[in-house]
N, C-alpha and C positions, 0 to 999 in steps of 0.2 A: 567485606568489601567485594564488589563485583569485579570479575576479570576485566582487563583493559579492553577486550574486543566487544564487550557488551555496550551497546549504544542506548543509553537512557535518554529521556527527553531533554534534560538539562545539558547532557553531553552533546547531543545532536545540535541543539541550538548554539552551543559554543563552537562546534565545528563549522556550522553554517556561517557564523560570524567570522571565523578565521578564513574560510574560503572567500568571503566578501572582502576582508582586508587585503588579502593577497591579490585579488582581482583589481581592487582599487589602486594598489601600488603599481600595477601594470597598466593603469588607465584603461581598464577593460570592464565592461558591464556584462554580467552573466545572468542567465536564467536557469532555473532548475525546477522540474516537475517531480516532486517527491511521490514515490509509488510504494506499493507493497507494504510490508510491515512497518516501515518508517512512517507512512501516512497514518497508520493506526496509532503509532506512538506520539507523533507530533500533533496532528490535527484532531484526532478523535479521542486521544488519551485513553484508549481501551487496552493498551498493553504497557507494561512497565519498560520494555526495552526490545531491541531488535539486534541482529548480528551485523547488518550492513545497511547501506543506503542505496536502495534500488531507485533509479531516477533516470530521467531524460534531461540532458543539460547541454547548454551552449555557452561559450565556445568549448567544445568537447575536449580538444587537445590541451588547452590551457587548464581547464578544470581537472583533468586527469593528472596533469603534471603537478598541480598544486596538491591534489589528493595524495599522490605518491609521497611528496615531501611531508605532508601531515601524518601519513602512515608511520613514517620513521620517527618523527618527534612525539607523536601521541600514542605510540604503541598499538597501532591499528594493523589489522591484517591487510595484506596486499589485496586490492580490489574492493576495499570497504565502500568505495563509491563506484557504482557500476551501472551499466545500462542493459543488463541481462534481461530485463523485463520488456524490452522494446518489442518483442514478438507478440505481446498481448495488447499493444496499443490499438485503439480504434479511431478511425477517421471521424467518428461521431462523438468522440470523448469530450466530456465537459470538465472544466477545471475551475478552481476558485483561487483567488489571490490569498496567500497565507502570511507572507512576511516580506517586507521591503527593507533591504539593507543597502548601505551606500554602494556596494559593488555587485549586489546580487538580489534578484527578485525570485521569491520562492512561491511556487504554486502547488496545490494538492488537487487530486481528483474529487469530484462531487461524490457524495455517499453512494448515489445510484451507479455512477460509473465505476467506482471502486468495487461495489458489489458484483457488477457484471464481470469485471476483470478477475476478481477472486474466484467467481463461479466457473469461469472459462478455464483458468489456469489451475484449478483445484488439485492439490496434492493430498493424497489420503494416507500418507505415511505417518508414523507415530510422532516424528519430530516436527512435522508441519503444523503451523498454526492456522491454516486456511479454514478449517471447519469452525474453530473458535471465532475467527474474524467474521465469517458468514453469520454465525449465531448472534454476534453483536449487532450486525447490520439489519438482520431480518426485522426485529421489532422497531428499530429506529426508522426503517422505511415503511413500516406498516404492511409488510408482505404477509399474506395469510394463506395463499394457495400456491401450488406448483405453477398453475397457469399465470398468476401474477408475476412470479419469479422469472419464468421463461420469457414472458413479454418484456420484462425489464432488460433481461440479457439481450434479447433480440433487438432492442432499441439501439444497441451498440455493435452487435455482431450478427452476421447472417446465420440462420438456423443450421446450415450444413457445417459450420465451424464449431458448433457446440458439441462436445463429446457426450456420449450416453451416460458416463459416470456422473456428469453434472446433474442431470435430472434425477438420477437415483439417489444421490447424496442429498440434494435439496429436498426431495420428498421426505426422506428420513428426518432431516433437520426441522422441516416444517411440522411434521407429525409430533416430534419431540417438543417443539415450541408450543403447539396447540395443547398438548397434554399438560405441560407445565403451567399453562394459563388456566387450566381447569376446564378445558373444553369438553363438552359431553360427547359421548357416542363412539368415537373411533377406536374403542378397545383400550383406552388409557387405563392403566392399573393404578 
């Protein structure tokens, strides 16, 4: 059995329904844009679980209050619902409707926008899933070259905001993807 802090797709859906019911009891309609690992678990089903629910949400104070209550009753860590990813939002970001509940509308970023966010915020540590998430999105988006990847990121973020590590890591990921697909020439062993 998974530890209680692990948020699987079924558990995330149950928690979203509980958030919705609590909002409904208060006669409040909320909205949440699910980001980060949670988007990969819920919308893309590319991960089995995540540790928290990174999101942007309204009404913020009400949802945080409800989330604090759920943390106690559901054995979740404090801050399981958080907006720590807000520094990586783009004014050009595109979202899609994911789920409509009586008290809560849930949105997810498009695959392109999520790719750009992940590439911009990329963490290269061992415990990070960012590289695996990008590996998942590269073939889904049909990205074949570093230029294509960088143009996609620049659709959402100005070039000066993109750290050098992004292009280096993407170049490696794209080379690996090319080699796995049996591409000739670039020194694939």
